[in-house]
MARROFI-428360 format. One record per residue (C-alpha): residue in three letters; y, x, z. Coordinates in steps of 0.2 Angstrom, whole numbers, plus 2048, in hexadecimal, padded with zeros to 3 digits. Layout:
N
ALAYXZ/...
//
This chain:
498
MET6237C1CB8/ILE62D7B4CB3/GLY63E7B5CBA/PRO64A7A7CC0/LYS65179CCB6/GLN664798CB2/GLN66B789CAC/LEU67B782CA9/SER68076ECAE/GLN68E766CAF/LYS69275CCBF/GLN69F74CCBF/ALA6A774ACD0/LEU6B8741CD6/GLN6C474BCE0/GLN6D4747CE9/ARG6E1753CE7/LEU6F3750CEF/SER703752CE5/PRO71075DCEC/GLN71B74ECF2/GLN70C746CFD/ILE708759D04/GLN71C75BD09/TYR71A748D11/ILE70A74DD1A/LYS71575CD21/LEU722754D25/LEU718746D2E/GLN712752D3B/LEU72175BD40/PRO72B757D4F/ALA73B751D53/LEU740765D55/ALA73776BD47/LEU73D75FD3A/GLU74E763D3E/MET74C776D39/ARG74176FD2B/VAL750764D22/LYS75B773D26/GLU75177DD1D/GLU750773D0E/LEU762771D0E/GLU765785D0D/MET756784CFE/ASN75D775CF5/PRO76E776CEF/VAL76D764CE8/LEU76975ECFA/GLU77775BD06/GLU77D754D15/VAL787743D19/ASP795741D26/THR79C731D28/GLU7AE735D1F/ASP7A373ED0F/GLU79A72CD0E/ARG7A9723D0E/LEU7AF72ED00/SER79F731CF6/ASP7A071CCF5/GLU7B171DCEB/GLN7AB72BCE3/ARG79B722CDC/GLN7A5712CD7/LYS7B071CCCB/ILE7A1724CC4/GLU798714CC1/ASP7A870CCBA/SER7A871BCAD/GLU79671ACAB/ASN799708CA5/ASN7A470DC99/ASP79C71AC91/ASP790715C84/THR78C725C7B/THR77D72FC7F/ASN779742C7A/PRO768744C70/VAL765752C79/ASP762748C89/ASP75673DC83/ASN74773BC90/ARG751746C9C/GLU75D73BCA5/ILE75E739CB8/ASP75D727CBF/TRP76D728CC7/GLU76B716CCD/SER75B718CD6/ILE761729CDE/LEU771720CE5/HIS76970FCEC/ASP75C71BCF6/GLN76A723CFC/GLU772714D02/SER76170DD0B/GLU76370ED1E/GLY752713D1F/PHE755728D22/LYS764726D2B/PRO76672FD3D/LEU768725D4C/TRP77572CD54/THR785730D49/PRO78B743D44/GLY797747D52/SER79273AD5F/ASP789747D6A/ASP783756D5E/TRP77A762D66/THR783774D64/ASP777782D60/LEU77B790D6B/PRO7747A2D69/ARG7647A6D75/PRO7687AED83/TYR75E7BFD82/HIS7527C3D93/GLN7487D1D95/ASN7387D1D94/LEU72B7D9DA4/THR7287E7D9A/GLU73A7EBD99/GLN73E7E5DAA/LEU7307F3DB0/GLU735801DA3/GLN748802DAB/GLN741802DBB/VAL736810DB8/ALA745819DB0/LEU74C81ADC2/LEU73C820DCB/PRO73C834DCD/LEU72D839DC2/ASN72A847DB7/GLU724846DA5/LYS712844DA8/GLU715836DB4/LYS72082DDA9/LEU71282FD9C/ILE706826DA9/ALA713818DAC/ASP717813D9B/GLU702812D97/ILE702807DA6/ILE70F7FBDA4/GLY7097FAD93/SER6F87F4D9A/ILE7017E6DA6/ASP6FB7D4D9F/GLU7087C7D9E/ASP7027C1DB2/GLY7077D3DB7/TYR6F57D9DBA/PHE6F07EBDB5/ARG6DD7E6DB2/ARG6DA7F7DA7/GLU6CE803DAF/VAL6D7814DB5/ALA6CB81BDAC/SER6D1814D9C/VAL6E281CD9F/VAL6DB82DDA2/ASP6D382DD91/GLY6E0824D87/ILE6ED832D8D/THR6E183FD8B/PHE6DC83CD7B/HIS6EB835D71/LYS6F7840D79/GLY6EF84FD7D/ILE6F3850D8F/ARG6E7852D9E/ILE6E9846DAB/THR6DD842DBB/ALA6DB830DC1/ASP6E1834DD2/GLU6F3837DC9/VAL6F1825DC1/GLU6EE81FDD0/ARG6FC826DD8/VAL70981FDC9/LEU70280FDCB/LYS70580DDDF/ARG718811DD8/ILE719804DCD/GLN7137F7DD8/GLN7207FADE4/LEU72A7F4DD4/ASP7317E2DD2/PRO72B7D5DD2/PRO7207D7DE2/GLY70C7D8DDC/ILE70F7E0DCC/GLY7027ECDC5/ALA6F37E4DD2/ARG6E27E6DC9/ASP6DE7D6DD1/LEU6E37C8DDE/ARG6DD7CFDED/GLU6EA7DFDE8/CYS6F87D5DE3/LEU6F77CCDF5/LEU6F57DBDFD/VAL7047E4DF3/GLN7107D6DF6/LEU70C7D5E0A/GLY70F7E8E09/GLN7217E4E05/LEU7237D8E14/ASP7287DDE26/GLU7187E5E2C/SER71F7E2E3F/ASN71A7D0E3D/PRO70A7CAE45/VAL7077BEE35/THR7097CBE28/LEU6FB7D7E32/ALA6F07C8E35/ALA6F27C4E21/ARG6EE7D5E1D/ARG6DF7D6E27/MET6D87C6E20/LEU6DA7CCE10/THR6D37DCE13/ASP6C37DAE1D/ALA6C17C5E1A/TRP6C57C3E08/GLY6B67BBE04/ASP6B87ADE12/PHE6CA7ACE0C/GLU6C37A7DFB/LYS6B7799E00/LYS6C3794E0F/HIS6B5798E1D/PHE6C4795E2B/ASN6B8798E39/ARG6B17A9E33/ILE6C27B0E30/MET6CA7A9E41/LYS6BA7B5E47/LYS6BB7C3E3B/VAL6CE7C4E3C/ARG6CE7C0E4F/ILE6DE7B3E4E/ASP6DD7A0E55/GLU6DF790E49/GLU6F4790E4B/MET6F37A1E46/LEU6E87A0E37/ARG6F2792E30/ARG70379CE30/VAL6FA7ABE27/PHE6F379EE19/GLU704798E18/LEU70B7A9E17/VAL6FE7AEE09/GLN70079CE01/SER7127A3DFD/LEU7107B3DF5/ASN70E7B2DE1/PRO6FC7B4DD8/LYS7047B7DC8/PRO7137C2DCA/GLY7177C7DB7/ILE71A7B4DB3/VAL7297B1DC0/SER7307C1DB7/GLU7337B7DA7/PRO7447ADDAA/GLU74379ADA5/ASP74A795D93/SER754787D95/ASN752787D82/ASP73F780D83/TYR74176ED84/ILE73975FD7C/LEU744753D74/PRO73B743D72/ASP73773BD62/PHE738728D66/ASP73F71FD75/VAL73770FD79/TRP73A703D86/TYR7386F0D89/LYS7476E5D89/PRO7446D4D92/SER74A6C4D8A/ALA7586BCD91/ASP74D6ACD91/SER7416ACD9C/ASP7356A1D95/GLN7336AED86/ASP72C6BFD85/GLY7386CED82/GLU7376DCD76/PHE7346EFD75/VAL7426F8D6D/ILE73B709D63/GLN747715D5D/LEU742723D53/ASN74A734D59/ARG755739D4A/ARG765742D53/ASN766753D4C/VAL76174DD3B/PRO76E749D2F/GLN76E73DD24/LEU769746D11/ARG771740CFF/ILE771749CEF/SER780752CEC/PRO78E748CE1/GLY792758CDB/TYR78275CCD0/ARG783749CC9/GLU79574FCC3/MET78F75FCBC/TRP780755CB4/GLU78D749CAC/ASN799759CA6/LEU788761C9C/LYS783751C96/ASN79474EC8F/SER799760C88/GLY78975CC7B/GLY78376FC80/ASN770772C78/GLY76F784C7C/ASP76078DC87/ASP76F790C95/ALA77377BC95/ASP75F778C95/LYS75C783CA2/THR76C77CCAD/ARG76476ACAA/GLN753770CAD/PHE759778CBE/ILE763768CC4/ARG75475CCBF/GLU749766CC9/LYS754768CD8/ILE758755CD8/ASP746750CD7/SER74375BCE5/ALA751755CF0/LYS74B741CEE/TRP739745CF3/PHE73E74ED02/ILE74A740D04/ASP73D732D00/SER73073DD0C/ILE73D73DD1A/ARG73F72AD18/GLN72B726D16/ARG729732D27/TYR736727D31/ASP72D716D2B/THR71A71DD2F/LEU720724D41/LEU729712D45/ASN71870BD40/VAL70E715D4A/MET717714D58/GLN719702D56/THR706700D55/LEU70370BD64/VAL710702D6F/ASP7066F1D6B/LEU6F66F7D70/GLN6FE6FFD81/GLN70B6F1D85/ASP7076F2D97/PHE70A704D99/PHE71B703D8F/LYS71F6F4D9B/TYR71B6FADAD/GLY71670CDAA/THR704708DAF/GLY6F5701DA8/LEU6F070DD9A/ARG6E3705D8F/PRO6D4710D86/MET6DA713D75/ILE6D4721D68/LEU6DC724D57/LYS6D171CD4F/ASP6DA70AD57/ILE6EA70FD4E/ALA6E5715D3E/ASP6DC704D3B/GLN6EC6FCD3F/VAL6F5706D34/LYS6E9707D26/MET6EB71AD27/ASP6DE72AD28/ILE6D9730D39/SER6DF740D36/THR6EF73BD30/ILE6F2732D40/SER6EC741D4A/ARG6FB749D40/ILE70873ED46/VAL70473CD58/ASN700750D5A/GLY710759D64/LYS71B748D64/TYR721741D73/VAL729730D78/GLN73772BD86/THR73371DD8F/PRO73B715D9F/PHE72C71FDA9/GLY72E730DA2/VAL72A739D92/PHE71973AD8C/GLU711744D7E/LEU70A737D72/LYS6F873ED75/TYR6F9737D86/PHE6F6727D81/PHE6E472BD78/SER6D672BD86/GLU6C4724D86/GLY6C0715D91/VAL6B6713DA3/GLU6AE700DA4/SER6B26FADB5/GLU6A76EEDBD/GLY6B16E0DB8/GLY6AD6E5DA5/GLU6C16EADA3/ASP6C16F9D98/VAL6CE707DA2/SER6D4716D9B/ASN6CB726DA2/LEU6DE72BDA6/GLU6E171EDB2/ILE6D1722DBD/LYS6D7735DBC/LYS6E772FDC4/LEU6DF726DD1/LEU6D3734DD4/SER6E2740DD6/GLU6EA733DE2/MET6DA732DED/ILE6D9746DEE/GLY6EC746DF2/SER6EA73BE00/GLU6D9741E07/GLU6D7749E19/LYS6DC75BE16/ARG6D0764E24/LYS6C275BE1B/PRO6C5757E08/LEU6BA74ADFD/SER6AB753DF4/ASP6A874ADE4/GLN69A73FDE8/GLU6A6736DF5/LEU6B4737DE8/ALA6A672DDDE/ASP6A1720DEC/ILE6B371CDEE/LEU6B471ADDB/ARG6A670FDDB/GLU6AD704DE9/LYS6BC703DE1/GLY6B36FBDD1/PHE6B270ADC7/PRO69F710DC6/LEU6A0721DC1/ALA69272FDC3/ARG69573EDCF/ARG69574BDBE/THR6A273FDB6/VAL6AE741DC7/THR6AC755DC5/LYS6B1755DB3/TYR6C174ADB7/ARG6C4755DC5/GLU6C2766DBC/GLN6CD75EDAF/LEU6DC759DB9/ASN6DB76CDC0/ILE6D5768DD4/PRO6CA774DDD/VAL6BB76EDE5/ALA6BD767DF7/ARG6B8779E00/LEU6C5780DF5/ARG6D2771DFA/LYS6CE773E0D/GLN6DE777E17/ILE6E277AE28/GLY6EB76FE32/
//
């Protein structure tokens, strides 16, 4: 039997490898405003050659720069050890005078102060604190800890009681019963927030109703509805509910209002809103009409760099370099010092250049986006279909790079704050042959559903028929897809009383 042959062969191929500077530029390009601010602070801590510039420092550095240049012009001596190691200070100083990477807001104008974030208890901590006040024995405390650890972020206890029994028995060596777990669970369900620890939506609503005034006829009717007519309640079969619960339409309306006021996700409300979770727009765009009514106005586009300081190479390190050169040192320590300064200066210059390139690239992409969506930025309506390739073709960049740029970035307009992704959508051709963004269709669909008769909501086919009358021939399945993307339930679940 002849075995398989092995061969050695050579193959020539071209591979594109990104330099460290290109990788750094791409990483900076995809950072939103807040992340860029943190990245700049991180670089300032890592590289001692890099420093911030404030208005007073900038004025003083100009004076120092002139003195250095004058002294350099009078110095004709060179040190042989510095051959081929000279730093091009002229280009560095020229780059630092460039306006391209200065912040739009000068330091001190309206700086944000970094305040410590206040500590908030999470759901588990809140429940543990309340359980500590209950008169429980050691076994019940163990069960309570197991239950609390199994409550999900919505506030539900979705674990099987038998699983809790097995977990405590095998891991703690303590025998408990399902009835003991049920009793402790009932006590936890009486804690705050109301409805916590329920195993499903029905139990969650019933627990909350149990903490209301049970002598109220509306509360009693609501409990009977959730107990005896849950399936009809889910499907909004109003006639069946009235028959089973023995109530009239007016009482049914009051019962639904009560149930709708309850919280279906009790775990979420326990987390206080964090005032530090805000959106800082990366761009500001507005339309500036021309003073001459016969001429078109212009769009003003600003890149928000409010908390990103102007950066420069530290003059102190240039002075250190000059002293090192003039001292004529040739030892290992002198060479290591020169190498350290050169590496840090090169790194700082690359970082400053990358920031400037990011600035230019983002403005170029935003300008192109505004050019393609002029109607929207003028009037707040008329969004046109647009894909990433449309921008990439205009700015001569790769689609993946455009995707990095628009991802997670926002623009402030007179009509609100929008994520850049919002402006990219597929098109729908109207009967007039005009391409309309599907976002405009979704907006129209939402308005139609919002104004429909609540007692008799429009079906997807009826919505499709109305859209066709308005000049948008969409299939029913397309209307269904758009409705689901808008998180709007089907007509049966949108039905309301009165």
